[in-house]
C-alpha positions in Angstrom: -97.6 8.4 -298.9 -97.3 4.7 -299.2 -99.5 3.0 -301.9 -101.5 1.0 -299.4 -102.4 4.1 -297.5 -103.4 5.9 -300.7 -105.6 2.9 -301.6 -107.3 2.8 -298.2 -107.9 6.6 -298.2 -109.4 6.7 -301.7 -111.6 3.7 -301.0 -113.0 5.4 -297.9 -113.6 8.6 -299.8 -115.5 6.6 -302.5 -117.6 4.9 -299.9 -118.8 8.1 -298.5 -119.7 9.3 -302.0 -121.6 6.3 -303.1 -124.9 7.7 -301.7 -124.8 10.3 -304.5 -125.4 7.6 -306.9 -128.6 5.5 -307.3 -128.2 1.7 -307.4 -126.9 0.8 -310.9 -125.7 4.4 -311.3 -122.3 4.8 -313.0 -119.4 6.1 -311.1 -116.9 8.6 -312.7 -114.3 7.0 -315.0 -111.0 5.9 -313.8 -109.3 8.8 -315.6 -111.7 11.3 -314.0 -111.0 9.8 -310.5 -107.2 10.0 -311.2 -107.5 13.7 -312.1 -109.9 14.6 -309.2 -108.0 12.9 -306.4 -104.5 13.2 -307.9 -103.6 9.6 -307.4 -102.2 7.0 -309.8 -104.3 4.8 -312.0 -103.0 1.7 -310.0 -104.4 3.3 -306.8 -107.8 3.9 -308.5 -107.9 0.4 -309.8 -107.0 -1.1 -306.4 -109.5 1.1 -304.6 -112.4 0.0 -306.9 -111.3 -3.6 -306.6 -111.6 -3.2 -302.8 -115.1 -1.8 -303.1 -116.0 -4.5 -305.5 -114.8 -7.2 -303.1 -117.0 -5.6 -300.4 -120.0 -5.8 -302.6 -120.5 -2.1 -302.9 -119.7 -1.5 -306.6 -119.8 -3.8 -309.7 -117.0 -3.3 -312.3 -117.7 -4.2 -316.0 -114.8 -4.3 -318.4 -115.0 -1.7 -321.0 -118.1 -0.1 -319.3 -116.8 1.2 -315.9 -117.8 0.9 -312.3 -121.4 1.0 -311.0 -123.0 1.2 -307.6 -124.2 -2.3 -306.6 -127.8 -3.1 -305.8 -128.5 -2.9 -302.1 -128.5 -6.2 -300.3 -131.9 -7.7 -299.6 -131.1 -8.2 -295.9 -128.7 -10.0 -293.6 -129.6 -13.5 -292.5 -129.7 -14.2 -288.7 -126.3 -15.5 -287.4 -126.0 -19.1 -286.8 -125.4 -20.8 -283.5 -121.7 -21.9 -283.4 -121.6 -22.4 -279.6 -121.5 -26.1 -280.1 -117.9 -25.8 -281.4 -116.6 -24.8 -277.9 -117.5 -28.4 -276.7 -116.1 -30.1 -279.8 -112.8 -28.2 -279.9 -112.2 -28.8 -276.2 -113.4 -32.4 -276.1 -109.9 -33.9 -276.3 -108.2 -31.3 -274.1 -108.2 -33.5 -271.0 -106.3 -36.3 -272.8 -103.8 -34.0 -274.7 -100.4 -33.8 -273.2 -99.9 -30.4 -274.7 -103.0 -28.4 -275.8 -103.0 -27.7 -279.5 -104.6 -24.3 -279.4 -102.5 -21.8 -281.3 -101.6 -18.4 -280.0 -100.6 -16.4 -283.1 -100.4 -13.1 -281.5 -96.6 -12.9 -281.5 -96.6 -13.6 -285.2 -99.5 -11.2 -286.1 -97.6 -8.4 -284.4 -95.0 -8.5 -287.2 -97.6 -9.2 -290.0 -100.4 -6.7 -289.3 -100.1 -3.3 -291.0 -100.2 -0.5 -288.4 -102.7 2.3 -288.8 -101.7 5.2 -291.2 -99.2 7.5 -289.6 -97.9 5.0 -287.1 -94.1 4.3 -287.3 -93.7 0.6 -287.9 -91.0 -0.6 -285.5 -92.7 -3.9 -285.2 -92.3 -5.1 -288.8 -90.7 -8.3 -289.8 -89.9 -7.6 -293.5 -88.0 -5.0 -295.6 -89.7 -1.7 -296.3 -90.9 -1.5 -299.9 -88.2 0.9 -300.7 -85.6 -1.9 -299.8 -87.3 -4.6 -301.7 -86.0 -5.4 -305.2 -89.4 -4.7 -306.8 -88.1 -4.1 -310.3 -85.9 -7.0 -310.3 -88.7 -9.2 -309.0 -91.0 -7.9 -311.7 -88.4 -8.6 -314.4 -87.8 -12.0 -313.0 -91.4 -12.9 -312.9 -91.9 -11.7 -316.4 -89.0 -13.8 -317.7 -90.2 -16.8 -315.7 -93.7 -16.5 -317.1 -92.3 -16.9 -320.7 -90.3 -20.0 -319.9 -91.6 -23.2 -321.6 -93.7 -25.2 -319.1 -93.6 -22.4 -316.5 -97.2 -23.1 -315.5 -96.8 -26.8 -315.6 -96.4 -29.1 -312.6 -92.9 -29.0 -311.0 -91.0 -31.9 -309.5 -92.3 -32.4 -306.1 -88.7 -31.8 -304.6 -88.5 -28.5 -306.6 -86.7 -27.4 -309.8 -83.4 -29.1 -310.2 -81.6 -25.9 -310.9 -83.1 -24.2 -307.8 -82.0 -27.1 -305.6 -78.5 -26.8 -307.0 -78.4 -23.2 -306.2 -79.5 -23.7 -302.6 -77.0 -26.5 -302.2 -74.1 -24.2 -303.5 -75.3 -21.5 -301.1 -75.2 -23.8 -298.0 -71.8 -25.2 -299.0 -69.8 -28.0 -297.7 -70.8 -31.4 -298.9 -74.5 -30.6 -299.3 -75.9 -31.7 -302.7 -79.0 -30.9 -304.6 -80.3 -34.4 -303.9 -80.5 -33.4 -300.2 -82.6 -30.2 -300.9 -86.4 -29.9 -300.8 -87.9 -26.6 -302.1 -90.4 -25.2 -299.5 -93.0 -22.4 -299.5 -90.8 -20.2 -297.3 -89.0 -20.7 -294.0 -92.1 -20.9 -291.8 -93.4 -23.8 -293.9 -90.1 -25.5 -293.7 -89.9 -25.2 -289.9 -93.5 -26.6 -289.7 -92.5 -29.6 -291.8 -89.4 -30.2 -289.8 -91.0 -30.1 -286.4 -93.7 -32.5 -287.5 -91.2 -34.9 -289.0 -88.7 -34.9 -286.1 -90.9 -35.1 -282.9 -94.2 -36.8 -282.0 -97.1 -34.9 -280.4 -96.4 -34.4 -276.7 -92.6 -34.5 -277.0 -90.3 -31.8 -275.6 -88.4 -29.6 -278.1 -85.5 -27.5 -277.0 -85.6 -23.9 -278.1 -83.4 -20.9 -277.5 -84.6 -18.5 -274.9 -85.6 -16.0 -276.1 -86.7 -17.1 -279.6 -88.9 -16.4 -282.5 -92.7 -16.5 -281.6 -93.5 -18.1 -284.9 -91.5 -21.1 -284.1 -93.1 -21.5 -280.7 -96.5 -21.2 -282.3 -95.6 -24.0 -284.8 -94.3 -26.2 -282.0 -97.4 -25.8 -279.9 -99.7 -26.3 -282.9 -97.9 -29.6 -283.4 -98.6 -30.6 -279.9 -94.9 -30.2 -278.9 -93.7 -28.9 -275.5 -91.1 -26.1 -276.0 -88.4 -26.2 -273.3 -86.2 -23.0 -273.1 -82.3 -23.1 -273.2 -80.9 -19.7 -272.2 -78.6 -17.8 -274.6 -76.0 -15.1 -274.1 -74.1 -12.9 -276.6 -72.4 -15.9 -278.0 -75.6 -17.8 -278.7 -77.0 -20.8 -276.9 -75.1 -22.0 -273.8 -73.6 -25.6 -274.4 -73.6 -26.4 -270.6 -77.3 -25.6 -270.2 -78.0 -27.3 -273.6 -76.5 -30.6 -272.4 -78.4 -30.4 -269.1 -81.6 -29.8 -270.9 -81.1 -32.9 -273.1 -80.4 -34.9 -270.0 -83.3 -33.7 -268.0 -86.0 -33.8 -270.7 -84.9 -36.7 -273.0 -85.6 -34.3 -275.9 -84.6 -35.4 -279.4 -84.7 -32.0 -281.1 -83.2 -28.5 -280.8 -84.3 -25.6 -282.9 -81.7 -22.9 -283.2 -80.9 -19.8 -285.2 -76.9 -19.8 -285.1 -76.6 -16.6 -287.2 -78.1 -13.3 -286.2 -80.6 -14.9 -283.8 -84.1 -13.5 -283.5 -84.6 -11.5 -281.3 -81.2 -11.1 -279.7 -79.1 -10.8 -282.9 -76.4 -13.1 -281.4 -74.2 -15.3 -283.6 -73.2 -18.7 -282.2 -69.5 -18.4 -281.3 -66.9 -20.5 -283.2 -66.0 -22.7 -280.3 -69.6 -23.4 -279.5 -70.6 -24.5 -283.0 -69.0 -27.9 -283.0 -70.0 -28.3 -279.3 -73.7 -27.8 -279.9 -73.7 -30.3 -282.8 -71.7 -32.8 -280.7 -74.0 -32.5 -277.7 -77.0 -33.1 -279.9 -75.4 -36.1 -281.6 -74.6 -37.7 -278.3 -78.3 -37.1 -277.2 -79.4 -38.8 -280.4 -81.1 -35.6 -281.3 -81.5 -33.4 -284.4 -80.7 -29.7 -284.7 -83.1 -27.6 -286.9 -80.9 -24.8 -288.1 -83.0 -21.7 -289.1 -80.6 -19.7 -291.2 -83.2 -17.0 -291.9 -80.9 -13.9 -291.8 -77.7 -14.9 -293.7 -78.6 -12.5 -296.6 -79.4 -9.7 -294.1 -75.7 -9.3 -293.1 -74.6 -5.7 -292.3 -71.8 -4.1 -294.3 -69.4 -4.2 -291.3 -70.0 -7.8 -290.3 -66.8 -9.3 -291.7 -66.7 -13.0 -292.9 -69.7 -15.1 -291.9 -69.4 -18.6 -290.5 -70.6 -21.4 -292.6 -73.9 -22.9 -291.9 -73.9 -25.7 -289.4 -75.2 -28.1 -292.0 -72.1 -27.4 -294.2 -69.9 -29.0 -291.5 -72.1 -31.9 -290.5 -71.4 -35.2 -292.4 -73.6 -37.3 -289.9 -77.0 -35.7 -290.8 -77.5 -34.2 -287.2 -78.5 -30.8 -288.7 -81.7 -30.1 -290.7 -81.1 -26.8 -292.4 -83.8 -24.2 -293.2 -83.3 -21.1 -295.3 -85.4 -18.8 -297.3 -85.4 -16.1 -300.0 -88.4 -14.2 -298.4 -86.6 -12.0 -295.8 -84.1 -10.3 -298.3 -86.6 -9.8 -301.0 -90.5 -9.6 -300.4 -93.0 -11.2 -298.1 -94.7 -12.6 -301.1 -91.7 -14.5 -302.6 -92.3 -17.5 -300.3 -89.6 -19.8 -301.6 -87.2 -21.6 -299.2 -85.3 -24.8 -298.8 -84.9 -27.8 -296.4 -81.6 -29.6 -296.4 -81.2 -32.9 -294.7 -79.2 -36.2 -295.2 -80.0 -39.8 -294.3 -83.4 -41.5 -293.7 -84.9 -38.3 -292.3 -85.0 -36.8 -295.7 -87.6 -39.2 -296.9 -89.8 -38.4 -293.9 -89.4 -34.7 -294.6 -90.3 -35.2 -298.2 -93.4 -37.3 -297.4 -94.8 -34.7 -295.0 -94.0 -31.8 -297.4 -95.9 -33.6 -300.3 -98.9 -34.5 -298.2 -99.2 -31.0 -296.8 -98.5 -28.9 -300.0 -97.9 -31.2 -303.0 -95.3 -28.7 -304.2 -94.3 -25.1 -304.4 -96.0 -23.3 -307.4 -93.7 -23.5 -310.4 -94.1 -19.9 -311.4 -92.6 -18.7 -308.0 -89.7 -21.2 -308.3 -89.0 -20.1 -311.8 -89.1 -16.4 -310.8 -86.7 -17.1 -307.8 -84.3 -18.8 -310.2 -84.4 -15.9 -312.5 -83.9 -13.5 -309.7 -80.9 -15.2 -308.1 -79.3 -15.8 -311.5 -79.4 -12.2 -312.5 -76.8 -9.4 -312.0 -79.5 -7.5 -310.0 -79.3 -10.1 -307.3 -75.7 -9.3 -306.0 -76.4 -5.5 -306.4 -79.6 -5.8 -304.3 -77.8 -7.7 -301.5 -75.0 -5.1 -301.4 -77.5 -2.3 -301.1 -79.5 -4.1 -298.4 -76.2 -4.8 -296.5 -75.2 -1.1 -296.5 -78.7 0.2 -295.8 -79.3 -2.1 -292.9 -76.0 -1.1 -291.3 -76.9 2.6 -291.7 -80.4 2.2 -290.2 -79.0 0.1 -287.3 -76.5 2.8 -286.5 -79.1 5.5 -286.8 -81.5 3.7 -284.4 -78.7 2.9 -282.0 -77.5 6.4 -281.8 -81.0 7.8 -281.4 -81.7 5.4 -278.6 -78.4 6.3 -276.7 -79.2 9.9 -277.1 -82.9 9.9 -276.2 -83.6 6.7 -274.4 -80.6 5.6 -272.5 -82.8 3.7 -270.0 -83.3 1.0 -272.5 -80.3 -1.3 -272.4 -79.0 -2.8 -275.6 -77.1 -5.9 -274.4 -75.8 -6.8 -278.0 -75.2 -4.8 -281.1 -76.0 -7.1 -284.0 -74.1 -7.2 -287.2 -76.9 -8.7 -289.2 -80.7 -8.9 -289.2 -83.1 -6.1 -289.0 -83.9 -5.3 -285.3 -82.5 -4.4 -281.9 -83.4 -6.3 -278.7 -83.8 -4.0 -275.8 -84.1 -4.7 -272.0 -86.4 -2.4 -270.0 -85.5 -1.2 -266.5 -87.0 -3.4 -263.7 -89.4 -0.5 -262.9 -90.8 -0.3 -266.5 -94.0 -2.2 -267.3 -93.7 -3.8 -270.6 -97.4 -4.0 -271.7 -97.9 -0.4 -270.6 -95.0 0.8 -272.7 -96.2 -1.1 -275.7 -99.7 0.4 -275.3 -98.3 4.0 -274.7 -96.0 3.7 -277.7 -99.0 2.8 -280.0 -100.9 5.8 -278.6 -97.9 8.0 -279.4 -97.9 6.7 -282.9 -95.1 4.0 -282.9 -95.7 0.3 -282.9 -93.1 -1.9 -281.1 -93.0 -5.7 -280.6 -93.4 -6.7 -276.9 -90.8 -9.1 -275.6 -93.1 -11.5 -273.7 -94.1 -13.6 -276.8 -90.4 -14.4 -277.4 -90.2 -16.5 -274.2 -91.8 -19.9 -273.6 -91.5 -19.6 -269.9 -91.4 -16.7 -267.5 -89.1 -13.9 -268.9 -86.2 -12.6 -266.8 -87.2 -9.0 -267.5 -89.3 -6.8 -269.8 -88.1 -6.4 -273.4 -89.1 -4.8 -276.6 -87.9 -5.5 -280.1 -87.4 -2.6 -282.5 -87.2 -3.2 -286.2 -85.3 -0.7 -288.3 -86.0 -2.4 -291.7 -89.8 -1.8 -292.1 -89.6 2.0 -292.0 -89.0 4.4 -294.8 -85.6 5.6 -293.7 -83.4 7.4 -291.1 -85.8 10.3 -290.6 -88.7 7.9 -289.7 -86.4 6.1 -287.3 -85.5 9.4 -285.5 -89.2 10.3 -285.4 -90.2 6.8 -284.0 -87.5 7.0 -281.2 -88.8 10.6 -280.4 -92.3 9.3 -280.0 -91.1 6.3 -278.0 -89.3 8.7 -275.6 -92.7 10.4 -275.1 -94.4 7.1 -274.5 -91.7 6.1 -271.9 -92.3 9.4 -270.1 -96.0 8.5 -269.7 -95.1 5.4 -267.6 -95.6 5.7 -263.8 -92.3 6.3 -262.1 
C-alpha cells in the first residue's frame, strides 16, 4: 500500500475513534498505535499531524496526543457575492478574459482515490524517484556553509554552469537564470515576451498548463497543427503572417501530449521562420531526461544552435526526480535576458537556496547518472507493456506515434466514441485517464485520451489499468 493511502486510512480510523475520548483525553502512544494498526511510525506521525491540522487533536512534545476541545460554534458565512461584480467589471474591455481554467493541469496533479489506477499522472511514481539520493543530497546541502542564506538572484553560479553545460553549444552561465521549476519559467517567459491581448502561437495539441499560463497573462493562444515530425513549418509561417504574432511556444523533444520530436530538417526551418517574423521561440525542453533506452542519440536543444537569441530555453529537474524538486532554468541571450531577470525577481525574488544546493549536490553525485539510466530503462519497459496491452485488449484506440521519450501515450478515439463518456466510465471502473480536450485551444479534430505509464507502480498495474479501461470502453453506447 502506498504511504499516502496508509496515512489517509489511519487518519480516518482515528477520527472514528475520537468519540471514545473526552475532550482533553489522551490518545494511545505512537508506539501503541504502531503495534495496533501495524503501520510505520512515520505513518502514525503523519496521521496525527493531519488530525492536528484539522483541529481534532492537540499534540504536545514529550506528552503525546490529546483530543482537542470542541469548537464553540461556526460563525455564519460572510456574503462574498459582491466579488462577482468586481471580478467581472473589466471583462467588457479585456481583449482576452483573464479567468483561468486550471482543470487540465489539476487532472495531472490531483491524487486519485485509493484503488484507482493512475493513468493521468504527470510525475514519476515514488518507486522511480531517487528518494535516497535526494535525501542524501538535501542532508549534504544543509551542512554547506551559508546554505540557508540569501542566494544570488540569478541562481548559484555552479548550478548555472551545470545547466549551461547541459544545454550545450555556446550557451554560458551568464545567460542562465535559475527558476522554481519549468512552469514558473514558462510563466516568466510568456509575461516577458508578449503584452496582454497579443496572440501566441502554440502547437496543437499542446500542454494544458501552458495554455492556462497564456490565458492567465491575457494572451490569445493560436493553434499550429503538428504531425509525427513536430510542428508543421508551412502552417507555422502562415500563422505568423495571419496573426502578426511575435512568439511561438514549442516542445521540440518528446512533445506533450503527442510524444513527437521535431525532425532534423524542420529544426532550422522553425527558427528561421520565427527569426524572419521578428518572433521568439520558447523551447520547453521538459522531457530530455526522460529519454527511453532505445531512443538513440538525441538532437541538441534549439538554443544550442541559435547564436541570434531567437530561442528562449526552458528546462527543469522536476520531471526526472520529484514533484517537489522545483528547480529549473531559463536560458536567453541579448536584451531579453534583462527583461526575464526583472520579471523573475519581481515575482519570486529568488529560488530558495537549500533547494538549489540540494539540486547541485544531486546532479554532481554518482547517483545521478545511475538514476537516469534506471529511469530510461524502466520507462521503455513500461511504454512497451502499455503498448502491447492496448494492442491486445483495446485495438480500437489508435496510437499514431510511438514515442521514444516522455511518460505517456496519446491515443485517438474512434469517431463513434464519446470522449467525456469514456473518461467518466473509466473512473467508475477504477482507472483515471486524462481527457484530450484540454490539450487543444480550438476545436479538436477528434476525441483523444492521454495515458501515463510513469505514475503507476509497475507493469502489473499497467495491465490491470488497461483491463479496466477495456471494461469502461465496452460500457459506451455503440
